[in-house]
N, C-alpha and C positions, 0 to 999 in steps of 0.2 A: 320652685318656683321657676326657674328658666326652662327647665325642662317639659316642664307641663307646655309654656307658652312656644317651643320650638314644636314640640308635638301637634299644638294647636294650630299655631301658624302652617306647619308641612301640610295637614291634614284640608285645610282653608283651601291653598294653595293648590293642591291636588284636586280638590270638587271644582274650581275655579277653570283648572286646565282642561278637565274633563268635558264642564258645559262649553269650552271653547271649542275642544275638538269635537262634538256632538253638532252645538249649533254651526261649525264651519265658518266661524265669522268672530273676527278677532275683536270687532268692535262692541260684542256682547260681554267683554269684558269687565265693562264698567255694570251694567244692569244687570251681572250674576256675580257679584261678591269681591271684585277689587278692593272697592271701601273695606273691606273685613278685613279683609288681608293687609292693606294699607296700615291699618288701625292697629293689629296687635303686632303687626313690624315694629309701628313706632313705642307700642307700650313695651316688648321686649328690649328694643334698644334705651328704653327710661330706666328700664332693668339695672340693665349693664350698664350706662352711665354711674349708675346709683350707685352698685355694687366697685365700680370704680374709684367713689368717692370718699366709700370706706374702709375699701382697703387702703393699707398700708406700703402694698408692696406695689402700687400703682397699677399699668397697663401691663400685667404678665402678658407670657403668650395662651391664656383657656380665658383670659376676657378677652384678646385682641382673637381667637379664635369665634368666642360667641359673640362678639360682635359680625364679625365677616358673614359667621352663618346664617345672623337673621336677615342679613341682605340677599346671602344666596341660596338660602334654601326656598323660601316661597320663587325662584327665579326660576328653578329648576323645572318643575313640573308645567310652568305655561310656558317657556321656550320650546320646550318637547313638543307642546299643543298645537304651539304655532308653526313650528318646523312640520308637523305632523299635515295642516291643513295649505302649505303654503304651496301653491302649484310649483310644478318642473318641468322643465321641456322634456320632451319621450328623448327614449333613449335609440329611437328605432329612426329613420330618415321618413320625413311628412310624406304624406301623397299628394303627387300633382294634383291639382285643380285642374277638371276639364274644361274646355270651353263649351258653354251652354247655347249660347245665342250671341250674336251680333245684330248692335242694335240697329235702326232702321235711322239714316241720318234725315233729316227735316228738308223739303224740297218747296221752299217756298217762291212764289205766292201763288201756286194752282193747286199742290200738296198739301198745305200746310197742314190740314186737318186729319191728325193722327191715321194716317196710311196703314194697310194693313199688311204684311212683308209677306210674299208665297214664295217656296221653294229658296227660304235663302241660304247660301251654302256657307258649311261649317267647316273649316279646313280641319282636316288629322294629322297634315303634319306640313314644315316648310317645302313649298313646292322650289324646284329649282327652275330660277329665270330660264325661260326660252324666247329666241328671235320668233317672234309672229309671221306666219309666211301674209304675204301679200295676196288678200280676195277681192275681187271686185262686186261688189253688192249686187244683187239682182233689183233693179227700179221697183220701188212699190207704186203699184198702180191703182189711187183711192178707187172705192167705187160710187163713194156719193160726195158731193160737194161742201159736206160737212167734214168725211172725213178726209179729205185734200186740207181743207183748213187747219185741222190737226197734224198733220204730218207737215207741213209748213213750220207750225210753231216747234214742233220738237225736231225738226231738223236744224231749225234757228238755234234753240238749244243746246243742242249737240254740237253745231258749231261756234259757241257762245256770239251768236251775233246777237243780241239782248234788247237792241233797239226794233230789229225787226221782231224779234216773239213780244214785245211791251206792245205794238201796234197790234195786234190780235187779241187782244185782252179788251173784253167788252166794257162798255162804258156802267153798263149795267153793275156789274159787280163792282167796280172802283169805287162809285158812288157811295154804297155799301159802307166799303171799309175805310172810307174818304182817303183815298189815293189818286195821285196820280201816275202821267208817264213815267216820268220820272223815278219816282215811287220804285215803279215794278221792275225798272232797269236796275238801279240800283240791288233790289232785293234778288233779281236773279245774277246779278255782277257778285253778290256776297254769299249766295248758295253754292254757284259752279267754284270758289275760291275754296271751298269746301269738301265737293263731291259735286263733280261734272257729271254730266250725263252721258255714256257713251255707247247706248243702244235701247233700242224701242221696238214693238213689234203692238201694232195696231188690232186689237182683238173685237169682241161684237157689239153692236151697235143696239139700241134701242130705241124708239118715241119716248118719251114723258110728258107726261100734262105738265103745263107751267099757264099762269096765271096772266102773265104776263106779255112772253112773248112764246113764236113757234118754237120747241126745244128737242133734240137730239141728245141721248148719253151713250157715250164713247167710252170703254175701256180700253185699254193699254197698257201694256207690261213695258217698264222700264228698269233698266240697269245703270246704278251708278259706280263713280270709281274715287273712293276718298284720296287724301294727297297721300297717304300709305299704301296706296295700291290694294286695298280689300274692294273689292265689288259687291256690290245687294242686288236685291231684283223683286219690285215690290208691285202689284198690280193697283192703279188708282185711275177713277171714273173724270168725263172731263164733260161738263156740261156747255153744247153750242148752241148758240141761241141765233136767230133771227135780230139786225139790230140795224138799223136803217138800210134795208135792201141787201146786207151783207153778212155773213156768216164769222161770229165771233166767241171766242173762249171765255168762260166764267173764272175767275178767279178763286183760287186755296175751296178748289172741289165745289165752289156752290152750284146749288140747282136754282133756287129762287127764292124770293123773302115777302112776307105779306105782314103789314102794319095793322094792328089793330085797333079796333074801336070799341073797347071796354072801360065801362067806368074805374074811376081808385077805391079801393075800399080801405079804411081808417078803422084800426082797431088799439085801444093805449095806447093813442100818440102815433102809432105806426102806422104809415100808409104804404103801402104796396098798390103798381098799377103793371100790367101786363103792356108790353110794348111791342113785339112783335114775334112772328116765326119765322126762322132761317132753318132751311133744308140744304142740307149737303146730300153727297154721292153715298157718305155714309152715315149720316147721322142727320139729327132735328135738334132746333135750339130753341128754347121759349124764352126769351129776353124779358126779363122785369127787373121793377128799379124798388128798392125800398128805402123809407125816408124815417127817421128818426126823429121826431121833432121835441121828443121829451129832452130836457135841459137838464138833467141830474140822473135819469136811467138809461142803460143799455138793455137791448133787445137783443135775443138769443134765441135762434134756431140749430138745437142740439141733436148731434145724431147721438148721442151717449146718455144725456141725460136723463131729467126727472119724465119730460114730455116725450111722448111717439114721435119724434117729427120723421115725416119723410113728405112726398114729394109724387102726385100722381096728373098725370098726362089722360086724357078721354079722348076716344078717336070712336067716328062711328061702326068700322070696323070690327071693333073690340079692343078694351084697353091693355096697355101694356102694364107688366107687374109695378107696383109703386117703386119708388127710391127712395134711400135713405140720403137725406141732405143738410146741410148746417152751415149758419154763418150767424155771425156776429157784426151790430154795429153800434159804436160809443154813441153819448146824447148828442145831439144834431148833428146828425152822420147820415148823407144820403150816397149809397150804392148802387151799378146797375149787377143783376148777375145774370147769369144761364142756365138753365136745366135743361141735359140732353136727355135724347132721345135716343139709342146705338141704333144702328142697321137702315138702311134704306126702306125711307116710308113715300107710300103711293099717294097718300092723303095728307090731308091737315088737322090739327088735333080740334076737338071741338071746346075743349073746355079743360081747368089749370087749376088742382086743389095744393095746396100745402098745408100743412096740420104740424102742429106742436111748438108755436111759440110760447117764449116765455120773456117775462120782463124781469129785470133786478131791479134789488130794493134801493133806496133812493142813496145816491154817492156810495155804493157798495157795490161795483162792478162786479165782480165775482162772485157775489151770492145773490140766489134766485127769491124771488117774492114770493114765497109757497102760496097766501092767501090769495093770489092772483090768478086763476086755473088758466092751463094756457088753452090759447082759442089758436082757430084755425080762417083763410080765406078759402072762396070757393068760387070762380069764374067761368062765366061760359062766353066762349069766344065771338066774338063780330067782325069779319073782315074789312077792311077800307076798300071799297070796289078800286 
């Protein structure tokens, strides 16, 4: 009887070991038969203990071997399988990871909106420090009053004269971002403590339509250096507007912003209102608020859920492709969101659609109420004069 149980135990343990090796997962032991191995082992040990009690010889050598064998036999194939699937360090030296890119440091307050770096240097070896020769730079002669203001601003940034730089920021942009001159100075101080401006080149300029003032968009190439001595170069746009008879620079890459006069829309207790359009040198942002007035239901705009959720902006010259968008609000929650439209836009959107809203079941915010069909909002824009 014991020999049969030994054989059955070894066969079951081997099957489990093979399953573990094929599945490459030790956790599959429980689901693939470990309980069967343990059950047979318990029965075998019970038989051995019964034989010991019946035997007048007591715990002799044969019985001891049988007892230990009932424990060791099922472990052998299982341990071999576990050893086979356990990852081990390779015998060869690992290949060093190559440097693929260098992240661009943030440059608030006038370059904080996702600048696109150009010609970013990637070091291939550790350079030998050498003493830089003293060079007297050729004075830059601005061609226009707008270029002169930008040069004065960048020169103040380079010399870390942040109070002078802050005086050249437009009140128009500071009102939108709800900051004052002291906030601008602090932001410039924080930026310089991480990456200081070491060089700049004023590039092309172009007039740009502006609803509130005469404006010129000027691009400049800036080089910054962080505390570790690494330099990075990026191209940035600066909008220069006329304000109180003087030329001033908009903060945060801002071109302009327009308030919207659009009625709010409500569906299933969810109120959506388009607020404004903000235009930057490299993107637009449609700002809208969402207010979930439900007391026991959450609202979801899911990128990968049951509904096909996406946002779409409309322009007279043609619509850009719709973009996936997502958000979630709990009961009695209100938030402000913005929908980005990448790239410099010459015109303003004429409308905005949001598709794929879903409502949760009552008091179960992770389970969505399927009988309520997903809905959408469509807005036709009218701008405040």
